[in-house]
C-alpha positions as semicolon CSV with decimal commas, in nm:
position;residue;x (nm);y (nm);z (nm)
1;M;0,000;0,000;0,000
2;S;0,120;0,351;-0,084
3;R;0,263;0,549;0,207
4;T;0,023;0,829;0,110
5;I;-0,279;0,599;0,148
6;E;-0,145;0,463;0,477
7;L;-0,110;0,815;0,618
8;A;-0,462;0,908;0,514
9;H;-0,608;0,607;0,693
10;D;-0,383;0,670;0,993
11;V;-0,513;1,027;1,034
12;L;-0,873;0,913;0,995
13;E;-0,826;0,648;1,265
14;R;-0,694;0,916;1,501
15;V;-1,014;1,113;1,446
16;G;-1,224;0,808;1,530
17;D;-1,589;0,879;1,605
18;R;-1,523;1,226;1,747
19;A;-1,616;1,410;1,426
20;E;-1,717;1,387;1,065
21;A;-1,388;1,409;0,882
22;E;-1,222;1,412;0,542
23;V;-0,848;1,368;0,494
24;V;-0,630;1,451;0,194
25;V;-0,265;1,345;0,189
26;T;-0,029;1,456;-0,087
27;G;0,315;1,299;-0,106
28;G;0,605;1,279;-0,343
29;V;0,903;1,475;-0,466
30;S;0,939;1,825;-0,613
31;S;1,274;1,916;-0,769
32;L;1,396;2,248;-0,903
33;T;1,706;2,354;-1,095
34;R;1,757;2,730;-1,121
35;F;1,996;2,920;-1,347
36;A;2,107;3,283;-1,382
37;N;2,376;3,454;-1,588
38;S;2,369;3,134;-1,798
39;F;2,492;2,918;-1,509
40;I;2,310;2,680;-1,277
41;H;2,327;2,822;-0,928
42;Q;2,078;2,609;-0,736
43;N;1,946;2,256;-0,738
44;V;1,697;2,160;-0,469
45;A;1,458;1,876;-0,408
46;E;1,191;1,826;-0,144
47;E;1,034;1,492;-0,061
48;G;0,762;1,448;0,195
49;H;0,392;1,451;0,269
50;G;0,132;1,715;0,340
51;V;-0,183;1,635;0,538
52;S;-0,508;1,831;0,517
53;L;-0,792;1,756;0,759
54;R;-1,142;1,901;0,770
55;V;-1,376;1,807;1,053
56;A;-1,733;1,883;1,153
57;V;-1,856;1,841;1,511
58;D;-2,233;1,883;1,536
59;G;-2,222;2,119;1,239
60;K;-1,923;2,315;1,368
61;V;-1,646;2,305;1,106
62;N;-1,270;2,354;1,109
63;A;-0,985;2,267;0,875
64;G;-0,612;2,235;0,926
65;A;-0,299;2,131;0,741
66;T;0,046;2,010;0,838
67;T;0,366;1,876;0,689
68;S;0,493;1,748;1,024
69;L;0,420;1,380;1,070
70;E;0,577;1,360;1,416
71;N;0,281;1,507;1,604
72;L;-0,026;1,382;1,421
73;D;-0,215;1,318;1,746
74;E;-0,170;1,680;1,848
75;F;-0,262;1,800;1,498
76;V;-0,585;1,599;1,494
77;D;-0,678;1,691;1,852
78;N;-0,622;2,062;1,787
79;T;-0,825;2,056;1,467
80;I;-1,119;1,895;1,646
81;S;-1,089;2,117;1,955
82;I;-1,099;2,434;1,744
83;A;-1,403;2,302;1,556
84;E;-1,586;2,258;1,886
85;L;-1,536;2,629;1,958
86;Q;-1,686;2,745;1,628
87;R;-2,041;2,855;1,557
88;V;-2,263;2,607;1,377
89;D;-2,198;2,635;1,004
90;E;-2,546;2,657;0,854
91;N;-2,403;2,601;0,506
92;W;-2,200;2,290;0,588
93;P;-2,286;2,054;0,299
94;G;-2,172;1,736;0,470
95;L;-1,929;1,477;0,337
96;A;-1,915;1,322;-0,008
97;Q;-2,071;0,976;-0,017
98;P;-1,874;0,684;-0,166
99;L;-1,848;0,728;-0,543
100;D;-1,645;0,569;-0,821
101;V;-1,344;0,778;-0,921
102;T;-1,167;0,728;-1,253
103;D;-0,791;0,777;-1,252
104;P;-0,687;0,982;-1,560
105;R;-0,337;0,826;-1,538
106;H;-0,136;1,145;-1,566
107;Y;0,172;0,992;-1,403
108;D;0,505;0,937;-1,577
109;A;0,771;0,751;-1,380
110;F;1,066;0,905;-1,565
111;T;0,940;1,256;-1,487
112;A;0,894;1,176;-1,118
113;E;1,246;1,031;-1,102
114;A;1,422;1,293;-1,317
115;T;1,773;1,365;-1,192
116;P;1,967;1,691;-1,156
117;D;2,162;1,587;-1,467
118;D;1,837;1,545;-1,661
119;R;1,723;1,895;-1,570
120;A;2,072;2,036;-1,631
121;G;2,054;1,900;-1,984
122;Q;1,738;2,099;-2,053
123;V;1,902;2,408;-1,904
124;A;2,213;2,361;-2,119
125;D;1,998;2,338;-2,432
126;F;1,806;2,652;-2,334
127;V;2,127;2,849;-2,268
128;A;2,296;2,732;-2,589
129;A;2,004;2,863;-2,796
130;G;2,094;3,221;-2,700
131;S;2,462;3,250;-2,780
132;G;2,612;3,571;-2,647
133;M;2,315;3,646;-2,420
134;R;2,252;3,606;-2,049
135;A;2,000;3,335;-1,962
136;A;1,799;3,291;-1,644
137;G;1,513;3,066;-1,541
138;F;1,436;2,722;-1,403
139;C;1,362;2,361;-1,486
140;E;1,123;2,183;-1,251
141;T;0,999;1,827;-1,218
142;L;0,753;1,680;-0,971
143;G;0,568;1,358;-0,903
144;H;0,287;1,346;-0,648
145;D;0,050;1,087;-0,503
146;V;-0,284;1,208;-0,365
147;A;-0,503;1,003;-0,130
148;F;-0,851;1,091;-0,001
149;V;-1,056;0,924;0,274
150;N;-1,354;1,029;0,482
151;T;-1,562;0,895;0,769
152;V;-1,852;0,781;0,550
153;G;-1,635;0,535;0,360
154;H;-1,536;0,731;0,050
155;R;-1,186;0,653;-0,079
156;A;-0,989;0,786;-0,378
157;F;-0,629;0,776;-0,498
158;G;-0,442;0,931;-0,790
159;R;-0,095;1,027;-0,912
160;Y;0,036;1,295;-1,145
161;T;0,361;1,440;-1,273
162;R;0,465;1,773;-1,420
163;A;0,777;1,908;-1,590
164;T;0,855;2,270;-1,682
165;I;1,132;2,466;-1,852
166;D;1,093;2,842;-1,826
167;G;1,335;3,125;-1,879
168;I;1,453;3,442;-2,047
169;H;1,743;3,547;-2,264
170;Q;1,874;3,899;-2,212
171;T;2,078;4,148;-2,408
172;E;2,200;4,473;-2,258
173;E;1,868;4,639;-2,343
174;S;1,606;4,369;-2,396
175;A;1,471;4,037;-2,276
176;G;1,267;3,759;-2,432
177;S;1,086;3,472;-2,265
178;G;1,008;3,108;-2,342
179;H;0,805;2,842;-2,163
180;A;0,702;2,478;-2,189
181;T;0,515;2,247;-1,950
182;S;0,410;1,885;-1,986
183;R;0,324;1,590;-1,767
184;R;0,615;1,410;-1,937
185;F;0,972;1,535;-1,905
186;V;1,074;1,387;-2,241
187;E;0,828;1,619;-2,415
188;L;1,022;1,929;-2,304
189;D;1,252;2,085;-2,562
190;G;1,493;2,326;-2,398
191;S;1,646;2,418;-2,733
192;A;1,312;2,522;-2,884
193;V;1,205;2,715;-2,574
194;G;1,545;2,885;-2,558
195;A;1,528;2,972;-2,927
196;T;1,192;3,143;-2,877
197;A;1,331;3,346;-2,585
198;A;1,647;3,437;-2,777
199;S;1,454;3,545;-3,086
200;R;1,231;3,771;-2,881
201;A;1,532;3,921;-2,705
202;R;1,708;3,995;-3,035
203;Q;1,395;4,146;-3,187
204;G;1,341;4,346;-2,870
205;M;1,646;4,567;-2,917
206;D;1,609;4,934;-3,008
207;A;1,256;4,945;-2,863
208;F;1,061;5,268;-2,893
209;D;0,777;5,423;-2,693
210;L;0,435;5,388;-2,852
211;K;0,148;5,630;-2,809
212;P;-0,130;5,485;-2,587
213;G;-0,452;5,377;-2,753
214;E;-0,648;5,077;-2,872
215;Y;-0,447;4,848;-3,098
216;E;-0,527;4,529;-3,284
217;V;-0,327;4,250;-3,117
218;V;-0,189;3,904;-3,165
219;L;-0,149;3,756;-2,818
220;A;0,093;3,469;-2,749
221;P;-0,026;3,170;-2,538
222;E;0,116;3,318;-2,216
223;C;-0,115;3,619;-2,252
224;V;-0,410;3,394;-2,339
225;G;-0,328;3,170;-2,043
226;T;-0,358;3,467;-1,809
227;I;-0,689;3,566;-1,969
228;G;-0,815;3,209;-1,925
229;I;-0,725;3,171;-1,559
230;F;-0,869;3,515;-1,479
231;L;-1,195;3,418;-1,649
232;A;-1,196;3,100;-1,440
233;N;-1,107;3,263;-1,109
234;Y;-1,331;3,567;-1,125
235;G;-1,609;3,453;-1,353
236;F;-1,660;3,077;-1,382
237;N;-1,650;3,054;-1,003
238;G;-1,966;2,935;-0,829
239;K;-1,907;3,138;-0,514
240;Q;-1,838;3,462;-0,703
241;H;-2,141;3,393;-0,921
242;A;-2,373;3,342;-0,624
243;E;-2,247;3,663;-0,463
244;G;-2,313;3,868;-0,777
245;Q;-1,945;3,937;-0,835
246;S;-1,912;3,737;-1,159
247;F;-1,961;3,844;-1,521
248;A;-2,098;3,498;-1,604
249;E;-2,455;3,486;-1,737
250;V;-2,524;3,118;-1,793
251;G;-2,708;3,052;-2,118
252;H;-2,614;3,386;-2,274
253;R;-2,377;3,449;-2,564
254;Q;-2,109;3,657;-2,397
255;F;-1,816;3,566;-2,621
256;D;-1,728;3,526;-2,987
257;A;-1,890;3,218;-3,141
258;A;-1,546;3,083;-3,232
259;L;-1,455;3,035;-2,866
260;N;-1,485;2,703;-2,684
261;L;-1,337;2,678;-2,335
262;Y;-1,366;2,373;-2,111
263;D;-1,218;2,229;-1,794
264;D;-1,122;1,862;-1,809
265;V;-0,862;1,680;-1,603
266;H;-0,936;1,367;-1,809
267;D;-0,802;1,524;-2,128
268;V;-0,497;1,320;-2,230
269;R;-0,280;1,634;-2,210
270;A;-0,397;1,742;-1,864
271;I;-0,208;1,739;-1,534
272;G;-0,382;1,631;-1,214
273;V;-0,589;1,362;-1,045
274;G;-0,949;1,258;-1,101
275;F;-1,101;1,399;-0,780
276;D;-1,095;1,716;-0,572
277;A;-1,011;1,779;-0,207
278;E;-1,367;1,686;-0,108
279;G;-1,346;1,353;-0,290
280;T;-1,583;1,457;-0,568
281;P;-1,497;1,297;-0,905
282;R;-1,386;1,550;-1,165
283;R;-1,558;1,554;-1,503
284;R;-1,546;1,767;-1,815
285;L;-1,714;2,102;-1,762
286;D;-1,792;2,315;-2,068
287;L;-1,755;2,680;-1,969
288;I;-1,790;2,849;-2,309
289;K;-1,947;2,665;-2,603
290;N;-1,963;2,846;-2,935
291;G;-1,948;3,173;-2,745
292;V;-2,225;3,087;-2,497
293;T;-2,152;3,077;-2,125
294;E;-2,250;2,721;-2,031
295;A;-2,169;2,677;-1,661
296;V;-1,979;2,784;-1,353
297;A;-1,770;2,559;-1,130
298;H;-1,887;2,437;-0,790
299;N;-1,754;2,274;-0,478
300;R;-1,996;2,103;-0,239
301;R;-2,070;2,424;-0,048
302;S;-2,143;2,648;-0,346
303;A;-2,337;2,368;-0,516
304;A;-2,563;2,321;-0,214
305;K;-2,641;2,694;-0,206
306;A;-2,713;2,693;-0,581
307;G;-2,930;2,382;-0,560
308;T;-2,705;2,176;-0,785
309;H;-2,417;1,928;-0,766
310;S;-2,045;1,982;-0,719
311;T;-1,848;1,987;-1,043
312;G;-1,534;1,856;-0,870
313;H;-1,371;2,192;-0,795
314;G;-1,354;2,170;-0,417
315;D;-0,984;2,241;-0,393
316;P;-0,805;2,368;-0,081
317;G;-0,922;2,721;-0,004
318;S;-1,227;2,698;-0,229
319;D;-1,466;2,765;0,059
320;Q;-1,293;3,101;0,099
321;W;-1,192;3,191;-0,257
322;G;-1,449;2,991;-0,447
323;P;-1,416;2,692;-0,681
324;I;-1,178;2,764;-0,969
325;P;-1,151;2,560;-1,290
326;A;-0,778;2,488;-1,318
327;H;-0,754;2,229;-1,598
328;L;-0,847;2,470;-1,877
329;F;-0,843;2,400;-2,251
330;L;-0,923;2,658;-2,517
331;E;-0,994;2,479;-2,843
332;P;-0,737;2,577;-3,108
333;G;-0,808;2,712;-3,453
334;E;-0,627;2,668;-3,784
335;S;-0,423;2,989;-3,813
336;S;-0,048;3,002;-3,770
337;V;0,105;3,293;-3,583
338;D;0,264;3,413;-3,907
339;E;-0,076;3,412;-4,077
340;M;-0,231;3,611;-3,793
341;I;0,048;3,868;-3,803
342;A;0,021;3,889;-4,183
343;S;-0,344;3,991;-4,154
344;V;-0,273;4,290;-3,926
345;E;-0,230;4,628;-4,092
346;R;-0,120;4,806;-3,774
347;G;-0,111;4,651;-3,431
348;L;0,097;4,473;-3,168
349;Y;0,229;4,124;-3,099
350;V;0,247;4,064;-2,722
351;S;0,450;3,779;-2,573
352;T;0,362;3,799;-2,205
353;F;0,144;3,983;-1,956
354;N;0,277;4,073;-1,614
355;Y;0,142;4,193;-1,279
356;C;-0,225;4,178;-1,380
357;R;-0,477;4,300;-1,123
358;V;-0,856;4,307;-1,139
359;L;-1,020;4,650;-1,122
360;D;-1,380;4,531;-1,156
361;P;-1,467;4,160;-1,130
362;K;-1,817;4,218;-1,269
363;T;-1,678;4,325;-1,607
364;L;-1,339;4,163;-1,551
365;A;-1,164;4,493;-1,618
366;V;-0,795;4,424;-1,560
367;T;-0,486;4,639;-1,554
368;G;-0,144;4,493;-1,625
369;L;0,181;4,526;-1,817
370;T;0,342;4,369;-2,121
371;R;0,678;4,203;-2,069
372;N;0,966;4,023;-2,241
373;G;0,866;4,096;-2,597
374;T;0,617;4,351;-2,733
375;F;0,643;4,421;-3,105
376;M;0,496;4,659;-3,362
377;I;0,312;4,503;-3,656
378;E;0,282;4,711;-3,971
379;N;0,147;4,594;-4,305
380;G;0,151;4,232;-4,198
381;R;0,500;4,206;-4,052
382;I;0,685;4,286;-3,732
383;T;0,879;4,608;-3,786
384;G;1,031;4,673;-3,445
385;A;1,012;4,642;-3,070
386;V;0,796;4,851;-2,841
387;T;0,881;4,935;-2,480
388;N;0,664;4,768;-2,217
389;M;0,315;4,912;-2,196
390;R;0,037;4,927;-1,941
391;F;-0,311;4,817;-2,042
392;T;-0,657;4,849;-1,890
393;Q;-0,896;4,611;-2,058
394;S;-1,209;4,411;-1,988
395;F;-1,110;4,055;-2,073
396;V;-1,476;3,975;-2,144
397;D;-1,516;4,265;-2,385
398;A;-1,193;4,173;-2,565
399;L;-1,340;3,830;-2,645
400;A;-1,692;3,949;-2,735
401;Q;-1,875;3,856;-3,054
402;G;-1,687;3,983;-3,359
403;R;-1,375;4,070;-3,160
404;V;-1,190;3,742;-3,219
405;H;-1,038;3,753;-3,568
406;A;-0,848;3,422;-3,552
407;I;-0,749;3,142;-3,316
408;G;-0,404;2,990;-3,341
409;S;-0,314;2,630;-3,416
410;D;-0,029;2,648;-3,161
411;A;-0,212;2,539;-2,843
412;R;0,017;2,434;-2,556
413;F;0,051;2,464;-2,182
414;A;0,117;2,831;-2,113
415;D;0,249;3,003;-1,805
416;S;0,015;3,256;-1,647
417;E;-0,022;3,484;-1,347
418;F;-0,120;3,174;-1,147
419;G;0,173;2,959;-1,258
420;P;0,230;2,668;-1,501
421;G;0,010;2,374;-1,588
422;F;-0,336;2,533;-1,554
423;T;-0,411;2,651;-1,908
424;Y;-0,364;2,477;-2,243
425;V;-0,428;2,753;-2,496
426;P;-0,336;2,887;-2,842
427;S;-0,246;3,236;-2,960
428;L;-0,533;3,475;-3,035
429;H;-0,579;3,754;-3,289
430;L;-0,814;4,015;-3,138
431;E;-0,982;4,323;-3,277
432;G;-0,843;4,552;-3,010
433;W;-0,667;4,593;-2,678
434;N;-0,666;4,915;-2,476
435;F;-0,314;5,032;-2,391
436;T;-0,316;5,323;-2,148
437;G;0,048;5,419;-2,111
438;G;0,407;5,308;-2,058
439;A;0,525;5,073;-1,786
440;A;0,563;5,367;-1,544
441;G;0,192;5,453;-1,566
């Protein structure tokens, strides 16, 4: 039996009949190789287990988490004792009953066991792709087991892996970024990612300031990934929706008919396990279908308030922040990036967004910056680099009917403001994006 499963049962036995309880144990190894100035300067690995426990005593609820396995009795006792001091939680939905859970099998043994030399090889390939430049970034691998048990007999187990190469190449006056993530280490290509970063850095030299205004844009997957996770967090979120803070109007066409966005951990490209932290099986959830808002995500608490069922998005913190779809796929189109650029008379190609912050969740108006590669497009070709710019833009309005000119064929895992592995998206060619000034304001 897996050590992760053993720990989950051990914690549940310590709870006994003192409370309703659910236990999630995550175990495995996370390894990271960092580089700067084109040299590896750090290699670290962490192996261990994390335990999360949620208990309910006569409707009084408390949750806790620990990575210390030496004092599990004290951890369990404290979690229950604090619950007993709480007010009755009128919205406590109870525990998930025993259900069948399908394992999506997103585990790759080689990735979980990748060595420092393996990661150093990816770094070396990335660095070599930018001869004469300074490179910085990281290569990460992880392999995790996740076990779930509760006091009404529900049990679930899954495993997943993830590998990432991410970095920049720098000249004296510019920087360009590259990124790749996969559940399989062998699918990373440090040379290709490094070549993208190096090309952007070279093209980024001699950048000029551009007058603020609305410009037609071609957005790289990193920008689209940030748009996707912001839509998920602030819009397709059952708690935000119930509180009237979401833009989502289920059943209404809020987006261009070309857009199809769904959440599905069972997609063969996805990263994750087949159940959430409440033990609910995950299933495909269509969020946007042909431009129509189809659904919002729920955990057990938000589902009970909405009179529906959990969609399997009861992740840690979801009672506070709301359930967030985090296995997002935007269906690709048929256009290459070159074709999208060729169709722009005057506009911008943007590689990455940075430091995005929501101004109004109801319209999803967001302010942020461009970074590591912003380029002028004139008469269908890139003619020069533009200094970083600030934008203020409703992400919903930017994707409205008639605003999406083309969808790229280059879908991949993209980094975003929330990190890697959440969004699998292509480039987008949009009618307009509102740039309000330079990076300073």
